[in-house]
N, C-alpha and C positions, 0 to 999 in steps of 0.2 A: 611306253608301257601302258597297257590297257588298264582302266580302271578295274580294281579287283571284283571278282564276281560276288562276293559278300556285300559290297557296296551296291552293285546293280541289283541284287535280290532286294536289298533294303528300299531302293528306289521304287522298284516295281511294286513292292508291297504298299507303299505310302500312296503312289499314284493309283493303284487299285482301290485302296480305301477311300480316297478322295473323289475319285471319278466313277468308281464302280464299273458296271458294263460298258460305259462309253470308252473307257480305257481298254478294257479287256477284248471288246469286239474288234478293235483295230488290228489285232493280232490273230483272230480266230482262224483264218485260213493259212497261217504261216508257221514256220518252224520256230517256236517260242526261244529255243536255244540260240538259233541264228539271230533272232532280233535282240536278245539280250547281248550276245557277242558284239553286234553292231553298236549298241548302246555303250558297251565297255570301250569299244575302239574310239568312238566319237568323243567320249569323255575323259579320254587319256589325258594325263597330266594333272587332273583335278585331285588325284590321291595325294599330291603335294599341298593341297589347299582345301582341306575338308570344310573350312567355313564358308567356301563358295558353294559347296554341294548343300549345305544346310541352308544357306540363304536362299537357293533356288527352290528347295522343298518348302520353305516358308513363304515364298512369294509366286506360287503356282498361279496360272491364269484361272479367272473365275468362270469363264464360259466354256473352256474346252481343255481336254488333257494336252499337254505339250508334246511335240515331237521331240526327238532326241536333240535336233538342232536348236529348237526353241529352248529346251531345258538348258542346253550348254550356254546360250546367249543369256538366259537369266542369270545362271551361275556367275558369268563374267561381268554382270552388272553389280555384283556385290561390292560394297565399300571395302577398300582394301585397308588393312590394319597392320601394325607393326608385326603382329603375331604370324599373319599371313606371310610376311617376308621371311621371318624365322623359319616357318614351315618349308618355304622354298629352298632355303639354304641348307636345311637338313639333308637334302639329297646331293650334297656336295661330293664330287668324285664320279658320280654317275652322269652319263650324257644328258644334257639339259633339253627337254622337248621344246620345240620351236615356240610353242604358245607360252610357256613359261619364261623363256628367254625374252620374248617380245615384251611380256608384262614387267619384267624386271628392268629392261631397258627403258620403258616408259616411265617407270617409277624412279629410276636413277637418273634418267636423262642422258644415258650414255650407251654406246654400242658395244656388245660383245662380239667376238669373232665367231664365226660358223663353228659349231662343236664345242665350244668353250663351256665351262661349268662356272657356277657362281662361287 
């Protein structure tokens, strides 16, 4: 499931405020809706862990605006807390995205079968 568009809009607003034209120029010759759709796709799964998105927004690079892959990497460096695990468990019953399953496996030290839910 892609990150909700309202989240992408908030991320783009913050990055535009922090980096100004340096961020906005990156997309000047592109369809901004396509760019945002790509960000939503690449950040899929983070809707289950909003504290990771918050962490990424609070730990942006000083010298350049992040690409979507850099932003995602920052988000996954967020310290994992118990409430993050509870957020992941809130999606019980829905297919678990691979990145979330991998994170839970790492935290719990066990392997889930492909397609399993927490």
